[in-house]
PAFIDO-698441 format. One record per residue (C-alpha): residue in three letters; z, x, y; residue number from 0. Coordinates in steps of 0.1 Angstrom, whole numbers. Example, Ala and Ser with C-alpha at 12.3 -4.5 7.8 and 13.67 -1.06 7.14 Angstrom:
2
[ALA, [78, 123, -45], 0],
[SER, [71, 137, -11], 1],
END
This chain:
283
[UNK, [2068, 122, 1196], 0],
[UNK, [2063, 156, 1216], 1],
[UNK, [2030, 183, 1201], 2],
[UNK, [2033, 215, 1214], 3],
[UNK, [2005, 228, 1215], 4],
[UNK, [1981, 259, 1227], 5],
[UNK, [1944, 250, 1235], 6],
[UNK, [1916, 280, 1224], 7],
[UNK, [1877, 280, 1221], 8],
[UNK, [1853, 300, 1207], 9],
[UNK, [1822, 302, 1228], 10],
[UNK, [1830, 269, 1242], 11],
[UNK, [1838, 251, 1208], 12],
[UNK, [1872, 243, 1216], 13],
[UNK, [1902, 230, 1197], 14],
[UNK, [1938, 221, 1202], 15],
[UNK, [1956, 242, 1179], 16],
[UNK, [1997, 234, 1165], 17],
[UNK, [2018, 262, 1151], 18],
[UNK, [2034, 244, 1122], 19],
[UNK, [2060, 275, 1114], 20],
[UNK, [2075, 265, 1152], 21],
[UNK, [2067, 227, 1145], 22],
[UNK, [2063, 216, 1109], 23],
[UNK, [2070, 175, 1119], 24],
[UNK, [2033, 174, 1132], 25],
[UNK, [2021, 183, 1095], 26],
[UNK, [2045, 161, 1074], 27],
[UNK, [2038, 136, 1088], 28],
[UNK, [2005, 128, 1070], 29],
[UNK, [1996, 92, 1082], 30],
[UNK, [1993, 100, 1117], 31],
[UNK, [1968, 130, 1116], 32],
[UNK, [1933, 113, 1118], 33],
[UNK, [1951, 90, 1149], 34],
[UNK, [1964, 122, 1165], 35],
[UNK, [1936, 142, 1160], 36],
[UNK, [1912, 111, 1177], 37],
[UNK, [1939, 107, 1206], 38],
[UNK, [1947, 144, 1214], 39],
[UNK, [1906, 152, 1216], 40],
[UNK, [1900, 124, 1238], 41],
[UNK, [1885, 144, 1274], 42],
[UNK, [1900, 116, 1296], 43],
[UNK, [1928, 102, 1276], 44],
[UNK, [1941, 135, 1258], 45],
[UNK, [1939, 170, 1261], 46],
[UNK, [1905, 172, 1253], 47],
[UNK, [1884, 194, 1225], 48],
[UNK, [1865, 195, 1193], 49],
[UNK, [1893, 184, 1171], 50],
[UNK, [1928, 198, 1162], 51],
[UNK, [1938, 220, 1141], 52],
[UNK, [1972, 227, 1119], 53],
[UNK, [1985, 262, 1116], 54],
[UNK, [2002, 261, 1085], 55],
[UNK, [2019, 282, 1056], 56],
[UNK, [1996, 290, 1030], 57],
[UNK, [2001, 283, 993], 58],
[UNK, [1986, 316, 984], 59],
[UNK, [1982, 336, 1013], 60],
[UNK, [2002, 335, 1046], 61],
[UNK, [1983, 314, 1065], 62],
[UNK, [1963, 276, 1060], 63],
[UNK, [1939, 259, 1081], 64],
[UNK, [1935, 225, 1082], 65],
[UNK, [1911, 209, 1111], 66],
[UNK, [1902, 173, 1121], 67],
[UNK, [1871, 169, 1142], 68],
[UNK, [1873, 146, 1172], 69],
[UNK, [1867, 115, 1153], 70],
[UNK, [1902, 121, 1132], 71],
[UNK, [1880, 124, 1103], 72],
[UNK, [1889, 161, 1087], 73],
[UNK, [1870, 187, 1080], 74],
[UNK, [1867, 217, 1054], 75],
[UNK, [1859, 247, 1079], 76],
[UNK, [1851, 261, 1113], 77],
[UNK, [1840, 294, 1122], 78],
[UNK, [1852, 292, 1157], 79],
[UNK, [1882, 277, 1153], 80],
[UNK, [1893, 307, 1119], 81],
[UNK, [1886, 331, 1146], 82],
[UNK, [1912, 314, 1178], 83],
[UNK, [1936, 308, 1146], 84],
[UNK, [1935, 349, 1140], 85],
[UNK, [1938, 363, 1175], 86],
[UNK, [1968, 334, 1179], 87],
[UNK, [1984, 344, 1144], 88],
[UNK, [1978, 387, 1151], 89],
[UNK, [1991, 379, 1190], 90],
[UNK, [2023, 356, 1180], 91],
[UNK, [2033, 379, 1150], 92],
[UNK, [2029, 354, 1124], 93],
[UNK, [2007, 385, 1107], 94],
[UNK, [2015, 422, 1116], 95],
[UNK, [1982, 432, 1099], 96],
[UNK, [1949, 437, 1115], 97],
[UNK, [1930, 424, 1084], 98],
[UNK, [1942, 393, 1064], 99],
[UNK, [1933, 356, 1045], 100],
[UNK, [1937, 323, 1059], 101],
[UNK, [1932, 293, 1036], 102],
[UNK, [1906, 265, 1042], 103],
[UNK, [1904, 235, 1024], 104],
[UNK, [1872, 245, 1003], 105],
[UNK, [1883, 288, 1004], 106],
[UNK, [1902, 318, 1015], 107],
[UNK, [1883, 332, 1046], 108],
[UNK, [1894, 370, 1057], 109],
[UNK, [1896, 379, 1092], 110],
[UNK, [1897, 413, 1109], 111],
[UNK, [1906, 416, 1142], 112],
[UNK, [1886, 441, 1158], 113],
[UNK, [1901, 444, 1192], 114],
[UNK, [1922, 419, 1219], 115],
[UNK, [1893, 395, 1223], 116],
[UNK, [1869, 400, 1194], 117],
[UNK, [1875, 393, 1155], 118],
[UNK, [1848, 395, 1123], 119],
[UNK, [1856, 367, 1100], 120],
[UNK, [1836, 372, 1066], 121],
[UNK, [1827, 334, 1056], 122],
[UNK, [1822, 340, 1018], 123],
[UNK, [1789, 332, 1004], 124],
[UNK, [1765, 307, 1012], 125],
[UNK, [1756, 278, 987], 126],
[UNK, [1737, 247, 984], 127],
[UNK, [1748, 220, 1005], 128],
[UNK, [1763, 203, 971], 129],
[UNK, [1781, 234, 961], 130],
[UNK, [1763, 238, 927], 131],
[UNK, [1743, 267, 931], 132],
[UNK, [1751, 302, 954], 133],
[UNK, [1721, 310, 977], 134],
[UNK, [1705, 347, 975], 135],
[UNK, [1670, 357, 987], 136],
[UNK, [1663, 365, 951], 137],
[UNK, [1671, 329, 933], 138],
[UNK, [1641, 311, 919], 139],
[UNK, [1652, 275, 942], 140],
[UNK, [1641, 256, 963], 141],
[UNK, [1651, 262, 995], 142],
[UNK, [1638, 230, 1017], 143],
[UNK, [1637, 193, 1012], 144],
[UNK, [1625, 160, 1034], 145],
[UNK, [1641, 133, 1049], 146],
[UNK, [1626, 96, 1069], 147],
[UNK, [1639, 86, 1099], 148],
[UNK, [1618, 59, 1118], 149],
[UNK, [1591, 67, 1094], 150],
[UNK, [1586, 106, 1103], 151],
[UNK, [1593, 133, 1080], 152],
[UNK, [1620, 163, 1086], 153],
[UNK, [1619, 191, 1065], 154],
[UNK, [1654, 212, 1064], 155],
[UNK, [1672, 235, 1046], 156],
[UNK, [1707, 226, 1029], 157],
[UNK, [1734, 251, 1033], 158],
[UNK, [1768, 248, 1027], 159],
[UNK, [1796, 272, 1041], 160],
[UNK, [1824, 250, 1027], 161],
[UNK, [1812, 226, 1048], 162],
[UNK, [1777, 210, 1051], 163],
[UNK, [1746, 218, 1073], 164],
[UNK, [1711, 211, 1075], 165],
[UNK, [1685, 233, 1092], 166],
[UNK, [1658, 224, 1114], 167],
[UNK, [1634, 243, 1127], 168],
[UNK, [1619, 234, 1161], 169],
[UNK, [1599, 247, 1183], 170],
[UNK, [1612, 235, 1213], 171],
[UNK, [1643, 212, 1222], 172],
[UNK, [1620, 181, 1240], 173],
[UNK, [1635, 153, 1219], 174],
[UNK, [1665, 135, 1219], 175],
[UNK, [1691, 155, 1200], 176],
[UNK, [1720, 133, 1203], 177],
[UNK, [1700, 105, 1187], 178],
[UNK, [1680, 124, 1155], 179],
[UNK, [1716, 145, 1151], 180],
[UNK, [1735, 112, 1146], 181],
[UNK, [1709, 99, 1126], 182],
[UNK, [1705, 131, 1104], 183],
[UNK, [1746, 132, 1101], 184],
[UNK, [1745, 96, 1086], 185],
[UNK, [1718, 98, 1068], 186],
[UNK, [1718, 86, 1031], 187],
[UNK, [1711, 118, 1018], 188],
[UNK, [1743, 132, 1030], 189],
[UNK, [1770, 108, 1012], 190],
[UNK, [1796, 130, 1034], 191],
[UNK, [1777, 132, 1063], 192],
[UNK, [1761, 165, 1072], 193],
[UNK, [1763, 191, 1106], 194],
[UNK, [1729, 196, 1121], 195],
[UNK, [1712, 227, 1137], 196],
[UNK, [1682, 228, 1152], 197],
[UNK, [1664, 263, 1154], 198],
[UNK, [1643, 283, 1175], 199],
[UNK, [1630, 315, 1161], 200],
[UNK, [1630, 341, 1186], 201],
[UNK, [1620, 374, 1166], 202],
[UNK, [1631, 386, 1131], 203],
[UNK, [1669, 396, 1147], 204],
[UNK, [1668, 368, 1175], 205],
[UNK, [1676, 329, 1170], 206],
[UNK, [1684, 300, 1194], 207],
[UNK, [1706, 274, 1177], 208],
[UNK, [1720, 240, 1189], 209],
[UNK, [1742, 218, 1169], 210],
[UNK, [1751, 185, 1162], 211],
[UNK, [1787, 184, 1145], 212],
[UNK, [1794, 157, 1123], 213],
[UNK, [1820, 139, 1134], 214],
[UNK, [1820, 155, 1169], 215],
[UNK, [1787, 150, 1181], 216],
[UNK, [1771, 184, 1200], 217],
[UNK, [1791, 212, 1203], 218],
[UNK, [1789, 245, 1226], 219],
[UNK, [1789, 269, 1196], 220],
[UNK, [1797, 265, 1154], 221],
[UNK, [1803, 295, 1134], 222],
[UNK, [1797, 277, 1105], 223],
[UNK, [1766, 261, 1116], 224],
[UNK, [1755, 299, 1131], 225],
[UNK, [1760, 314, 1094], 226],
[UNK, [1739, 283, 1081], 227],
[UNK, [1714, 290, 1103], 228],
[UNK, [1707, 326, 1096], 229],
[UNK, [1709, 322, 1059], 230],
[UNK, [1682, 287, 1059], 231],
[UNK, [1662, 316, 1086], 232],
[UNK, [1661, 341, 1062], 233],
[UNK, [1653, 323, 1030], 234],
[UNK, [1622, 304, 1046], 235],
[UNK, [1610, 343, 1060], 236],
[UNK, [1617, 342, 1094], 237],
[UNK, [1646, 365, 1099], 238],
[UNK, [1660, 399, 1088], 239],
[UNK, [1696, 400, 1078], 240],
[UNK, [1712, 403, 1109], 241],
[UNK, [1704, 383, 1136], 242],
[UNK, [1720, 378, 1171], 243],
[UNK, [1720, 336, 1176], 244],
[UNK, [1725, 323, 1208], 245],
[UNK, [1747, 289, 1210], 246],
[UNK, [1751, 268, 1245], 247],
[UNK, [1787, 286, 1245], 248],
[UNK, [1773, 323, 1240], 249],
[UNK, [1763, 346, 1213], 250],
[UNK, [1775, 349, 1180], 251],
[UNK, [1763, 382, 1155], 252],
[UNK, [1758, 372, 1121], 253],
[UNK, [1753, 393, 1092], 254],
[UNK, [1741, 383, 1059], 255],
[UNK, [1750, 410, 1039], 256],
[UNK, [1732, 424, 1007], 257],
[UNK, [1760, 444, 992], 258],
[UNK, [1782, 411, 984], 259],
[UNK, [1760, 380, 994], 260],
[UNK, [1788, 374, 1019], 261],
[UNK, [1781, 361, 1054], 262],
[UNK, [1799, 380, 1082], 263],
[UNK, [1805, 367, 1120], 264],
[UNK, [1816, 386, 1151], 265],
[UNK, [1829, 370, 1181], 266],
[UNK, [1853, 362, 1207], 267],
[UNK, [1885, 341, 1206], 268],
[UNK, [1899, 330, 1242], 269],
[UNK, [1935, 309, 1250], 270],
[UNK, [1935, 282, 1280], 271],
[UNK, [1963, 270, 1281], 272],
[UNK, [1992, 257, 1264], 273],
[UNK, [2013, 223, 1268], 274],
[UNK, [2033, 198, 1254], 275],
[UNK, [2013, 163, 1244], 276],
[UNK, [2031, 129, 1241], 277],
[UNK, [2016, 112, 1214], 278],
[UNK, [2024, 75, 1208], 279],
[UNK, [2020, 65, 1170], 280],
[UNK, [1997, 34, 1170], 281],
[UNK, [2014, 1, 1162], 282],
END
């Protein structure tokens, strides 16, 4: 099967996008999507990326997103990928308004096209990692938990942005982030696995974050992870609510609004190239 795609990235968090308005046959064959994502994401034998994203007609909105990690597992949400969808949808004429919504697995996300490069995304409200309680700074709830790995305890703040995050504050990165990130991702505390953020506090308006993404490993950026990191930083009293987040691939501005309790991201979305991938279904 020939798969027409657009390669895009948000701060180096790169995905392969398929416009299923034009190519519905890709989404119609549910049985191939896990295998297709693994193969097309391979950086040696495929196109290469952190995963596969399908741009689909929505049930309530004009657009819907489905996202598959590089290991083939389906994810709930991605802040960088959805900015890319926003830019492509506006540029290609799938939408004509500068403000519109996109359905995801867990929630509807609002997008505003600011200019030819930058977009603002309304990520909605943060929740506890099991989506049971909306997180608010004034709420009477426990913000931190602990887990043990190899006899050592780690304190983390669990945050859901539609997908799960475990935010850990560190003084430096002089440890094996890949090993620890993988161990936490697969820890029994997280039956559906989790994304893991390692955060350094620079000031009340600035933090540094590295992310271990569930199903993809360390990536250059993660919009939901940056959002979760700011929420955790505020809850723990480290920062104000508007924070510049430095990631390996660049910077995101995150604002946790006091007015509606929503998280707002401002950041770029960039095209890389388009092409055709020749997918052979496994036997």
